[in-house]
Kinemage of the C-alpha trace (Angstrom):
@kinemage 1
@onewidth
@group {chain A} dominant
@subgroup {mainchain}
@vectorlist {calphas} color= white
{ca met a 1} P 76.988 173.670 -48.313
{ca ile a 2} L 74.467 176.708 -47.804
{ca ala a 3} L 72.559 175.484 -50.884
{ca leu a 4} L 72.201 172.015 -49.721
{ca ser a 5} L 71.006 173.502 -46.421
{ca arg a 6} L 68.261 175.617 -48.259
{ca phe a 7} L 67.424 173.160 -50.357
{ca arg a 8} L 66.831 170.724 -47.158
{ca asn a 9} L 64.653 173.707 -45.436
{ca leu a 10} L 62.851 173.909 -48.731
{ca ala a 11} L 62.061 170.176 -48.875
{ca leu a 12} L 60.930 170.230 -45.422
{ca cys a 13} L 58.719 172.762 -45.690
{ca phe a 14} L 57.018 171.255 -48.754
{ca ala a 15} L 56.486 168.054 -46.980
{ca val a 16} L 54.846 169.990 -43.836
{ca leu a 17} L 52.579 171.800 -46.613
{ca trp a 18} L 51.721 168.708 -48.145
{ca val a 19} L 51.110 166.570 -45.412
{ca ser a 20} L 48.937 169.340 -43.375
{ca gly a 21} L 46.667 169.530 -46.443
{ca cys a 22} L 45.914 165.380 -46.112
{ca thr a 23} L 42.944 164.238 -44.359
{ca ile a 24} L 42.880 160.780 -42.894
{ca glu a 25} L 39.428 159.467 -42.123
{ca ile a 26} L 39.284 156.190 -39.844
{ca glu a 27} L 36.246 154.115 -40.117
{ca asp a 28} L 36.048 150.651 -38.617
{ca glu a 29} L 33.856 148.513 -41.064
{ca gly a 30} L 32.291 146.397 -38.438
{ca asp a 31} L 30.491 149.404 -37.032
{ca ser a 32} L 29.590 152.312 -39.259
{ca asp a 33} L 26.362 153.087 -37.474
{ca val a 34} L 28.189 154.917 -34.520
{ca gln a 35} L 25.751 157.877 -35.372
{ca gly a 36} L 22.501 155.463 -34.610
{ca ala a 37} L 24.263 153.767 -31.599
{ca val a 38} L 24.812 156.816 -29.899
{ca glu a 39} L 21.479 158.154 -30.481
{ca arg a 40} L 19.818 154.857 -29.294
{ca met a 41} L 21.911 155.142 -25.987
{ca leu a 42} L 20.987 159.045 -25.861
{ca val a 43} L 17.148 158.139 -26.157
{ca glu a 44} L 17.719 155.458 -23.755
{ca ser a 45} L 19.553 157.921 -20.978
{ca ala a 46} L 16.634 160.522 -21.383
{ca arg a 47} L 13.846 157.692 -20.923
{ca ala a 48} L 15.603 156.978 -17.701
{ca trp a 49} L 15.970 160.378 -16.591
{ca asn a 50} L 12.133 160.616 -17.191
{ca arg a 51} L 11.677 157.522 -15.397
{ca gly a 52} L 13.752 158.513 -11.978
{ca glu a 53} L 16.269 155.886 -12.753
{ca leu a 54} L 19.552 157.095 -11.736
{ca ala a 55} L 21.443 153.822 -12.616
{ca gly a 56} L 19.990 153.672 -15.683
{ca phe a 57} L 20.920 157.364 -16.647
{ca met a 58} L 24.488 156.897 -15.464
{ca asp a 59} L 24.692 153.590 -17.372
{ca asp a 60} L 25.835 155.571 -20.290
{ca tyr a 61} L 29.029 156.969 -18.425
{ca leu a 62} L 32.038 154.544 -18.424
{ca lys a 63} L 32.817 153.155 -14.601
{ca ser a 64} L 36.030 154.799 -14.318
{ca glu a 65} L 38.156 156.998 -11.782
{ca asn a 66} L 39.127 158.733 -15.153
{ca thr a 67} L 35.669 159.432 -16.722
{ca thr a 68} L 35.292 163.460 -16.348
{ca tyr a 69} L 32.453 165.991 -16.432
{ca ile a 70} L 32.354 169.741 -16.791
{ca gly a 71} L 29.482 171.880 -16.085
{ca gly a 72} L 28.540 175.224 -14.287
{ca arg a 73} L 30.160 174.079 -11.089
{ca gly a 74} L 33.309 172.786 -12.637
{ca leu a 75} L 35.230 169.886 -13.130
{ca leu a 76} L 34.280 166.481 -11.848
{ca thr a 77} L 36.602 163.741 -12.170
{ca gly a 78} L 35.475 159.985 -11.651
{ca tyr a 79} L 32.108 158.054 -12.228
{ca asp a 80} L 31.538 158.055 -8.190
{ca ala a 81} L 31.659 162.217 -8.616
{ca ile a 82} L 29.214 162.421 -11.567
{ca arg a 83} L 26.944 160.084 -10.106
{ca ala a 84} L 26.881 162.202 -6.851
{ca arg a 85} L 26.422 165.268 -8.709
{ca tyr a 86} L 23.353 163.655 -10.230
{ca ala a 87} L 21.401 161.725 -7.315
{ca pro a 88} L 20.062 164.423 -5.801
{ca leu a 89} L 17.944 165.053 -8.647
{ca phe a 90} L 17.029 161.420 -8.293
{ca glu a 91} L 15.739 161.383 -4.663
{ca pro a 92} L 12.063 160.545 -4.006
{ca gly a 93} L 10.238 164.064 -4.346
{ca ala a 94} L 13.115 166.023 -5.911
{ca ala a 95} L 12.199 168.216 -8.703
{ca arg a 96} L 13.119 167.046 -12.032
{ca asp a 97} L 11.912 167.923 -15.435
{ca ser a 98} L 11.444 165.716 -18.459
{ca leu a 99} L 14.745 165.576 -20.710
{ca arg a 100} L 15.135 164.965 -24.374
{ca phe a 101} L 18.126 165.488 -26.589
{ca glu a 102} L 18.196 167.139 -30.029
{ca asn a 103} L 20.528 168.013 -32.886
{ca val a 104} L 22.721 165.002 -32.028
{ca arg a 105} L 25.870 164.707 -34.668
{ca val a 106} L 28.554 161.772 -34.294
{ca arg a 107} L 31.712 161.625 -35.238
{ca arg a 108} L 34.468 158.778 -35.150
{ca leu a 109} L 37.536 159.997 -33.966
{ca ala a 110} L 39.262 156.398 -34.209
{ca ala a 111} L 37.960 152.812 -34.125
{ca ile a 112} L 37.058 152.992 -30.794
{ca asp a 113} L 36.670 156.730 -30.095
{ca ala a 114} L 33.785 159.191 -31.108
{ca val a 115} L 32.825 162.702 -30.263
{ca ala a 116} L 29.063 163.623 -30.128
{ca thr a 117} L 27.864 167.263 -29.950
{ca ala a 118} L 23.999 167.920 -29.475
{ca arg a 119} L 21.651 169.906 -27.071
{ca trp a 120} L 19.936 168.872 -23.873
{ca val a 121} L 16.288 170.430 -23.256
{ca leu a 122} L 14.663 170.029 -20.045
{ca tyr a 123} L 11.032 170.705 -20.411
{ca asp a 124} L 7.414 170.683 -18.523
{ca gly a 125} L 4.633 169.869 -20.634
{ca glu a 126} L 5.107 172.353 -23.419
{ca ala a 127} L 7.512 174.730 -21.832
{ca val a 128} L 11.344 174.376 -21.928
{ca thr a 129} L 12.854 175.102 -18.410
{ca gly a 130} L 16.665 174.599 -19.316
{ca ser a 131} L 18.689 173.813 -22.461
{ca gly a 132} L 22.251 174.028 -23.629
{ca pro a 133} L 24.903 172.637 -25.899
{ca phe a 134} L 27.160 169.465 -24.770
{ca thr a 135} L 30.117 167.468 -25.956
{ca leu a 136} L 30.657 164.006 -24.832
{ca val a 137} L 33.770 161.941 -26.212
{ca leu a 138} L 32.896 158.132 -26.119
{ca arg a 139} L 34.657 154.912 -25.912
{ca arg a 140} L 33.607 151.646 -27.627
{ca thr a 141} L 33.848 148.949 -25.032
{ca ser a 142} L 32.280 145.362 -25.147
{ca ser a 143} L 29.148 146.722 -23.249
{ca gly a 144} L 28.469 149.378 -25.943
{ca trp a 145} L 29.350 153.295 -26.666
{ca lys a 146} L 30.428 155.017 -22.972
{ca ile a 147} L 30.893 158.356 -22.244
{ca ile a 148} L 34.399 159.246 -20.953
{ca his a 149} L 34.035 162.811 -21.068
{ca asp a 150} L 30.834 165.159 -20.823
{ca his a 151} L 31.101 169.020 -21.029
{ca ser a 152} L 27.578 170.189 -21.000
{ca ser a 153} L 26.869 173.913 -20.765
{ca ser a 154} L 23.602 175.761 -19.866
{ca asp a 155} L 21.815 178.459 -22.269
{ca pro a 156} L 21.914 181.799 -20.805
{ca ala a 157} L 18.166 182.663 -19.450
{ca leu a 158} L 16.081 184.323 -21.608
{ca ser a 159} L 14.478 187.789 -20.643
{ca pro a 160} L 11.325 188.653 -22.410
{ca ala a 161} L 12.983 191.534 -24.245
{ca ala a 162} L 15.205 188.580 -26.075
{ca asp a 163} L 11.966 187.171 -27.485
């Protein structure tokens, strides 16, 4: 009886090791260009930001009470809360530097989900006024890829000694 129990435990250990060493890749053949689609989405988002169009900038977020954003002020839950966070930046006369995204990398998580990592950069002419890394979790919908979670960070301010 003890030998059978040890055999089962040994077999279970080998099974766990074998499965943990396997990789599973899911690729939907109908949409293999998720990288390009998300890059185009982000380019349009930056263009909307630079034109001062809040609706165009927010179009990338899924209009859901479950959409989330984490930034320097903490967690925001719901599309409306995220919109309210950005709205003051789009008011007439508000100071808002230009936006671009760099180093975009997108990986599919499943047929309808993907994760993107990149950097946001705010700039005024040649001068960078702010930047930081971000991670987006995206969901493919009937109207394209939409952000369901955004975790954005800011780079620490550079001091003259850091140059």
